[in-house]
C-alpha positions as CSV (number, residue, x, y, z in Angstrom):
1,M,143.6,88.9,82.4
2,A,144.2,88.9,86.2
3,S,145.7,92.4,86.0
4,E,142.3,93.7,84.9
5,N,141.0,93.1,88.4
6,I,143.8,94.9,90.2
7,P,142.5,98.2,91.5
8,V,144.2,101.4,90.2
9,R,146.1,103.2,92.9
10,K,146.4,107.0,93.0
11,T,149.8,108.6,92.7
12,P,150.8,111.2,95.4
13,E,150.1,114.0,92.8
14,Q,146.5,112.8,92.5
15,L,145.8,113.2,96.1
16,R,143.3,116.0,96.9
17,S,145.7,117.4,99.5
18,W,148.4,117.8,96.9
19,R,146.6,120.9,95.6
20,W,147.2,122.5,99.0
21,Y,150.6,121.2,99.9
22,G,152.4,119.7,96.9
23,R,152.7,122.4,94.3
24,D,155.5,124.9,93.7
25,E,153.5,128.0,94.0
26,L,152.8,130.9,96.4
27,R,149.6,129.4,97.8
28,S,151.2,126.1,98.6
29,F,154.1,127.9,100.2
30,G,151.6,129.5,102.5
31,H,149.9,126.2,103.3
32,R,153.1,124.4,104.0
33,S,154.3,127.3,106.2
34,R,151.2,127.0,108.3
35,A,151.6,123.3,108.6
36,K,155.1,123.9,109.9
37,Q,153.5,126.3,112.4
38,N,151.7,123.2,113.7
39,G,155.0,121.4,114.0
40,W,154.6,119.3,110.9
41,G,157.3,119.1,108.2
42,S,156.8,118.6,104.5
43,E,157.6,114.9,105.1
44,D,154.5,114.7,107.2
45,I,152.0,116.1,104.8
46,V,153.3,116.2,101.2
47,G,152.4,113.2,99.1
48,K,150.7,111.4,102.0
49,P,146.9,110.8,102.5
50,V,145.7,113.5,104.8
51,I,142.9,112.0,106.9
52,G,140.4,114.0,108.8
53,I,139.0,112.6,112.0
54,L,135.7,114.3,112.4
55,N,135.1,114.1,116.1
56,T,131.7,114.7,117.8
57,W,133.2,114.6,121.3
58,S,131.7,117.2,123.7
59,D,131.3,117.6,127.4
60,L,127.6,118.2,126.6
61,N,127.3,114.7,125.1
62,S,128.0,111.9,127.6
63,C,127.5,109.3,124.9
64,H,130.6,110.6,123.2
65,M,132.8,111.4,126.2
66,H,135.4,108.7,125.3
67,L,135.8,109.8,121.7
68,R,139.0,111.7,122.3
69,L,140.6,108.4,123.2
70,T,139.0,106.8,120.2
71,A,140.4,109.5,118.0
72,D,143.9,108.7,119.4
73,A,143.5,105.1,118.4
74,V,142.4,106.1,114.9
75,K,145.4,108.4,114.6
76,R,147.7,105.5,115.5
77,G,146.2,103.4,112.7
78,I,146.6,106.2,110.2
79,L,150.2,106.7,111.1
80,Q,150.9,103.0,110.9
81,A,149.5,103.0,107.3
82,G,151.5,106.0,106.2
83,G,148.9,108.7,106.4
84,H,148.7,112.0,108.3
85,P,145.8,112.4,110.8
86,M,144.1,115.7,111.4
87,E,141.4,115.8,114.2
88,V,138.5,118.1,113.4
89,P,135.8,119.0,116.0
90,V,132.3,119.1,114.6
91,M,128.8,119.5,116.2
92,S,128.1,116.8,118.7
93,A,124.4,116.5,118.1
94,G,123.9,114.9,121.5
95,E,120.3,113.8,122.3
96,M,119.9,114.1,126.0
97,L,120.4,117.8,126.8
98,T,119.4,119.4,123.5
99,K,116.1,121.3,123.5
100,P,113.7,121.4,121.9
101,T,115.0,118.6,119.7
102,A,118.3,117.4,118.3
103,M,116.4,116.8,115.0
104,F,117.1,120.5,114.3
105,H,120.8,119.7,114.4
106,R,121.0,116.7,112.2
107,N,121.1,118.8,109.0
108,F,123.4,121.3,110.6
109,L,125.9,118.5,111.3
110,A,125.4,117.3,107.7
111,M,126.3,120.7,106.4
112,E,129.2,121.1,108.7
113,T,130.6,117.7,107.8
114,E,130.3,118.4,104.1
115,E,131.9,121.8,104.3
116,M,134.7,120.8,106.6
117,L,135.6,118.0,104.2
118,R,135.2,120.3,101.1
119,A,137.0,123.4,102.3
120,N,140.1,121.7,103.7
121,P,143.0,119.6,102.4
122,I,141.4,116.3,103.4
123,D,141.8,113.1,101.3
124,G,139.6,110.9,103.4
125,A,137.9,110.9,106.8
126,V,137.0,108.7,109.7
127,L,133.7,109.9,111.2
128,L,133.3,109.5,115.0
129,G,129.7,109.5,116.2
130,G,127.0,107.3,117.6
131,C,124.3,109.2,119.5
132,D,121.0,109.3,117.6
133,K,121.3,112.2,115.1
134,S,125.1,112.1,114.8
135,T,125.1,109.0,112.6
136,P,122.8,110.3,109.9
137,G,124.2,113.8,110.1
138,L,127.8,112.7,109.6
139,L,126.9,110.2,106.8
140,M,124.6,112.7,105.0
141,G,127.4,115.2,104.8
142,A,130.0,112.6,103.8
143,F,127.7,111.3,101.0
144,S,127.3,114.8,99.6
145,M,131.0,115.4,99.6
146,D,131.8,111.8,98.3
147,I,135.4,111.3,99.4
148,P,136.6,108.1,101.0
149,V,135.1,107.8,104.6
150,I,134.7,105.2,107.3
151,Y,132.2,105.5,110.1
152,M,133.5,104.6,113.5
153,P,130.6,104.2,116.0
154,C,131.1,105.2,119.6
155,G,129.5,101.9,120.8
156,P,126.8,101.3,123.3
157,M,127.2,101.8,127.1
158,I,127.3,98.8,129.4
159,K,124.0,97.6,130.8
160,G,122.4,99.5,133.7
161,N,121.8,97.9,137.1
162,W,119.6,98.6,140.1
163,R,119.6,96.2,143.1
164,G,120.5,93.3,140.7
165,E,117.9,94.2,138.1
166,T,119.1,95.1,134.6
167,L,118.2,98.6,133.5
168,G,117.9,99.8,129.9
169,S,118.7,103.4,129.3
170,G,116.2,105.4,127.3
171,S,113.3,103.0,128.0
172,D,113.2,101.9,131.7
173,V,113.0,105.5,132.9
174,W,109.4,105.7,131.7
175,K,108.4,102.6,133.6
176,Y,110.0,103.7,136.8
177,W,108.8,107.3,136.5
178,D,105.2,105.9,136.4
179,E,106.1,103.8,139.5
180,K,107.4,106.9,141.3
181,R,104.3,108.9,140.3
182,A,102.1,106.1,141.7
183,G,103.9,106.3,145.0
184,N,105.6,102.9,144.6
185,L,109.1,104.2,144.7
186,S,110.8,106.2,147.5
187,W,113.0,109.2,146.7
188,E,116.0,107.1,147.7
189,Q,115.1,104.3,145.4
190,W,114.5,106.8,142.6
191,C,118.0,108.2,143.1
192,E,119.5,104.7,143.1
193,I,117.9,104.1,139.7
194,E,119.3,107.4,138.5
195,D,122.8,106.3,139.6
196,G,122.6,103.0,137.8
197,I,120.8,103.5,134.6
198,A,123.7,105.0,132.6
199,R,127.0,103.6,133.9
200,S,129.6,104.2,131.2
201,P,130.4,106.2,128.0
202,G,128.5,105.1,125.0
203,H,125.1,105.5,123.4
204,C,121.9,103.9,124.8
205,M,122.2,100.1,125.0
206,T,118.6,99.3,124.0
207,M,117.6,98.9,120.4
208,G,116.7,102.5,120.1
209,T,117.7,105.1,117.5
210,A,121.5,105.0,118.2
211,S,121.9,101.2,118.3
212,T,119.7,100.9,115.2
213,L,121.5,103.5,113.1
214,T,125.0,102.5,113.9
215,A,124.1,98.9,113.0
216,L,122.6,100.2,109.7
217,A,125.8,102.2,108.9
218,E,127.7,98.9,109.3
219,T,125.1,97.1,107.1
220,L,125.6,99.8,104.4
221,G,129.2,98.7,104.3
222,L,130.7,101.9,105.9
223,C,132.2,100.5,109.1
224,I,135.0,98.0,110.0
225,P,133.0,94.8,110.3
226,G,131.7,94.3,113.8
227,A,132.3,97.9,114.9
228,S,128.7,98.8,115.7
229,S,128.1,96.1,118.3
230,I,131.2,96.6,120.5
231,P,130.5,98.3,123.9
232,A,132.2,101.7,124.2
233,V,134.4,100.6,127.1
234,D,135.4,97.2,125.6
235,S,139.1,97.1,124.5
236,A,138.0,95.8,121.1
237,H,136.5,99.3,120.5
238,T,140.0,100.8,120.5
239,R,141.4,98.1,118.3
240,I,138.7,98.5,115.7
241,A,139.3,102.3,115.8
242,A,143.0,101.7,114.9
243,A,141.9,99.3,112.1
244,A,139.6,102.1,110.8
245,G,142.7,104.4,110.7
246,R,144.7,101.9,108.7
247,Q,141.8,101.1,106.3
248,I,141.0,104.7,105.4
249,V,144.5,105.3,104.2
250,E,144.3,102.3,101.9
251,N,140.8,103.5,100.7
252,V,142.2,106.9,99.8
253,W,144.8,105.4,97.6
254,L,142.2,103.2,96.0
255,D,139.5,106.0,95.9
256,R,136.8,103.9,97.6
257,K,134.1,106.5,97.9
258,P,130.5,106.2,99.2
259,S,129.1,106.5,95.7
260,G,131.1,103.4,94.7
261,I,130.0,101.4,97.8
262,V,126.5,102.4,98.8
263,S,123.7,101.6,96.3
264,E,119.9,101.1,96.4
265,R,120.6,97.4,97.1
266,S,122.7,98.5,100.1
267,F,119.8,100.4,101.4
268,E,117.5,97.5,100.8
269,N,119.8,95.5,103.1
270,A,119.7,98.3,105.7
271,I,115.9,98.2,105.7
272,A,115.9,94.4,106.0
273,V,118.3,94.6,108.9
274,D,116.3,97.3,110.6
275,M,113.2,95.0,110.5
276,A,115.2,92.1,111.8
277,L,116.6,94.1,114.7
278,G,113.2,95.5,115.7
279,G,114.9,98.9,115.2
280,S,113.8,102.4,116.0
281,T,111.0,103.9,113.9
282,N,113.3,106.9,113.5
283,A,115.5,104.8,111.2
284,I,113.0,105.3,108.4
285,V,113.3,109.1,108.6
286,H,117.1,109.0,108.5
287,L,117.5,106.2,105.9
288,V,115.3,108.3,103.5
289,A,117.4,111.4,104.2
290,M,120.7,109.5,103.8
291,A,119.6,107.8,100.6
292,G,118.5,111.2,99.2
293,R,122.1,112.5,99.4
294,L,123.0,109.7,96.9
295,G,120.0,110.3,94.6
296,I,118.2,107.2,95.8
297,K,114.5,107.3,96.6
298,L,113.1,105.1,99.4
299,P,109.3,105.3,99.4
300,L,107.3,104.0,102.3
301,E,106.1,101.2,100.1
302,K,109.6,99.7,100.0
303,F,109.7,99.6,103.8
304,D,106.3,98.0,103.9
305,E,107.3,95.4,101.2
306,I,110.5,94.4,103.0
307,S,108.9,94.4,106.5
308,R,106.4,91.8,105.4
309,K,109.0,89.3,104.4
310,I,111.8,89.9,107.0
311,P,111.3,88.2,110.4
312,L,112.2,89.7,113.7
313,L,115.5,88.1,114.8
314,A,117.0,90.3,117.6
315,N,115.6,89.6,121.0
316,M,116.4,93.2,122.1
317,R,114.6,95.7,124.3
318,P,112.1,97.3,124.0
319,A,110.7,94.5,121.8
320,G,112.6,91.7,123.6
321,K,114.6,90.8,126.6
322,Y,118.3,91.7,126.1
323,L,120.6,94.7,125.7
324,M,123.5,95.5,123.4
325,E,126.1,94.0,125.7
326,E,124.4,90.6,125.4
327,F,124.0,91.2,121.7
328,F,127.7,91.7,121.3
329,L,128.6,88.6,123.3
330,A,126.1,86.6,121.3
331,G,128.0,87.4,118.1
332,G,126.9,90.9,117.3
333,L,125.6,92.3,114.1
334,R,127.9,90.2,111.9
335,A,126.3,87.0,113.4
336,L,122.8,88.3,112.8
337,L,123.7,89.2,109.2
338,N,125.2,85.8,108.5
339,G,122.2,84.1,110.0
340,M,119.9,86.0,107.6
341,R,122.3,86.1,104.6
342,E,119.7,84.4,102.4
343,L,117.5,87.5,102.9
344,L,120.3,90.0,101.9
345,H,122.2,91.2,98.9
346,T,125.5,89.7,100.0
347,D,127.4,90.8,96.8
348,V,127.3,94.5,97.6
349,P,130.8,96.1,98.3
350,T,132.0,97.5,101.6
351,I,134.8,99.8,102.8
352,T,137.0,96.7,103.3
353,G,137.2,96.1,99.5
354,K,135.3,92.8,100.0
355,T,131.6,92.1,99.7
356,L,129.2,92.1,102.6
357,G,129.0,88.3,102.3
358,E,132.7,88.0,102.6
359,D,132.8,90.3,105.6
360,I,130.3,88.1,107.6
361,E,131.4,84.7,106.3
362,D,132.9,83.4,109.6
363,A,130.4,85.0,112.0
364,I,128.8,82.6,114.5
365,I,125.7,83.1,116.7
366,H,126.8,82.2,120.3
367,D,123.4,82.6,122.0
368,E,120.4,81.7,119.9
369,D,118.0,83.3,122.4
370,V,119.6,86.7,121.9
371,I,120.1,86.4,118.1
372,R,117.6,84.2,116.3
373,T,117.7,82.7,112.9
374,P,114.7,82.9,110.5
375,A,113.8,79.3,111.5
376,N,113.5,80.4,115.1
377,A,112.2,84.0,114.6
378,L,110.5,86.0,117.4
379,Q,107.8,86.9,114.9
380,P,107.3,86.2,111.1
381,D,107.5,89.8,110.0
382,G,109.7,92.8,110.7
383,G,109.7,95.0,113.8
384,T,108.2,98.0,112.1
385,A,104.9,98.3,110.2
386,I,103.6,100.9,107.8
387,L,100.0,102.0,108.3
388,R,97.6,103.9,106.1
389,G,94.1,105.1,106.9
390,N,91.8,108.1,107.3
391,L,94.1,109.5,110.1
392,C,97.2,109.0,108.0
393,P,96.5,108.9,104.2
394,D,100.2,109.5,103.4
395,G,101.3,106.7,105.8
396,A,102.4,106.3,109.4
397,V,105.0,104.1,111.2
398,I,104.5,101.9,114.2
399,K,107.0,99.6,116.0
400,H,104.5,96.9,116.6
401,A,107.2,94.5,117.8
402,A,107.2,96.5,121.1
403,A,103.4,96.4,121.5
404,T,101.3,93.8,123.1
405,K,99.2,91.6,120.8
406,E,96.0,93.2,122.1
407,L,97.1,96.6,120.9
408,C,97.8,95.4,117.3
409,T,94.0,95.1,116.8
410,H,92.3,97.7,118.9
411,T,89.1,99.8,119.1
412,G,88.7,102.5,121.6
413,P,87.6,106.1,122.1
414,A,89.9,108.9,120.9
415,L,91.2,111.5,123.3
416,V,92.6,114.4,121.4
417,F,95.0,117.1,122.6
418,D,95.6,120.0,120.3
419,S,99.0,120.9,121.8
420,Y,101.6,119.6,124.2
421,A,100.7,122.4,126.6
422,E,97.1,121.2,126.7
423,L,98.2,117.6,127.2
424,K,100.5,118.5,130.1
425,K,97.8,120.6,131.7
426,N,95.1,117.9,131.6
427,I,96.8,114.5,131.5
428,D,96.9,114.0,135.3
429,D,93.4,115.4,135.9
430,M,91.6,112.6,137.9
431,E,88.3,113.8,136.2
432,L,89.8,113.3,132.7
433,D,87.4,111.2,130.5
434,V,90.0,108.4,129.8
435,T,89.9,104.6,130.1
436,K,92.5,101.9,129.5
437,D,91.1,101.6,126.0
438,S,91.4,105.2,125.1
439,V,93.6,106.2,122.2
440,L,95.6,109.4,123.0
441,I,96.3,111.7,120.1
442,L,98.6,114.6,120.3
443,R,98.2,117.1,117.4
444,N,100.6,119.9,116.3
445,A,103.7,118.1,117.6
446,G,105.3,117.2,114.2
447,P,107.9,118.9,112.0
448,V,106.0,122.2,111.9
449,G,103.9,122.4,115.1
450,A,106.4,121.2,117.7
451,P,108.6,122.5,115.9
452,G,111.3,120.2,114.6
453,M,109.6,116.7,114.9
454,P,110.7,115.9,118.4
455,E,110.3,112.4,119.8
456,W,107.9,111.9,122.6
457,G,110.8,111.7,125.1
458,Q,112.0,115.1,124.0
459,L,108.7,117.0,124.2
């Protein structure tokens, strides 16, 4: 019968927030009186989905500096759909200023997210993040709590510019730093690059950790379709945020929780898309952690297996030529997914109530140099490879898509530093026994020794 396929909707009394606001008892009296202290009447909060907007905005995190405006758009959508929004500040987990590493704070953010959702009268949540560790931190906490959530990415910044040359944040700085150290850039030129490399709100616009993880959150089915590709300052970002507000209210009534959306097959899709994007090696660390919150194991062998059969399709820096702005205009993640749909589990559900295949059905690639199809791939296998050997018997990860072909098969003398302090002291010594073929090895810079597993750029 057709009625068997109609989802069951909650009654107001079945809302989680009803336990705080709806009952005729002393404790609910106290909760309602405090809501009225906020200027809200019973008609605002009783029997309506109360939606938390977990906002990682902070003056310390320039990637997220527009998220207060994004939160306002989410609130608009929630109110349109008959819910009640409550904005909740949580740890920003910004990457650029945090020392020694924001990796310390990913799990703190996960704990804070879970506990803010658990301890308060929240029926569902929209999670605002985007900078590297904020995406896994928010999602790990939400998975553990398992109430309806939608992830709303902050979006990438617009591309950088210096004297007509396109700059990529998070990657070009290393190239120009070497040029400056070699005496090829003046102080004035260096300052001009500093002025032009990060020109707007939003996360880094290269295919680094932030762009990768927001795309994978969308692939997992946790975003409004298309949300992860939209630049932070594009007006579509605000419209999608309002759509997230409307959708989360519906999802609360229908009890669409992460546990009913995200499965092992969803994570297999995410791994495949990571490989097709030439995504950050950090994605592996975070996907394993996110999957663990749902009781799903992702061994390195699975990444290796999928990488060998998924071609590199996104012509994105640092492995390719373009930045997120061009990726968005070329059709964005939805177009890439539709172009590789035969390599995905398209029947998995998403927060829209549709399948992934339905969400990407009408997506078109507008520039086939930016977004390739499998027939026109940049390389036949994925952007990340899993290595094993005497130096790494338990496995290691390399983004070989960003390396020259010569480096993929290489023999050279090892130059070993036992600490970052030793490396820093000796690396610029003109008498150092190093050649262009030397393999530099930095020991004691991992989860224990560093501590906190910092990336090279954060050491």
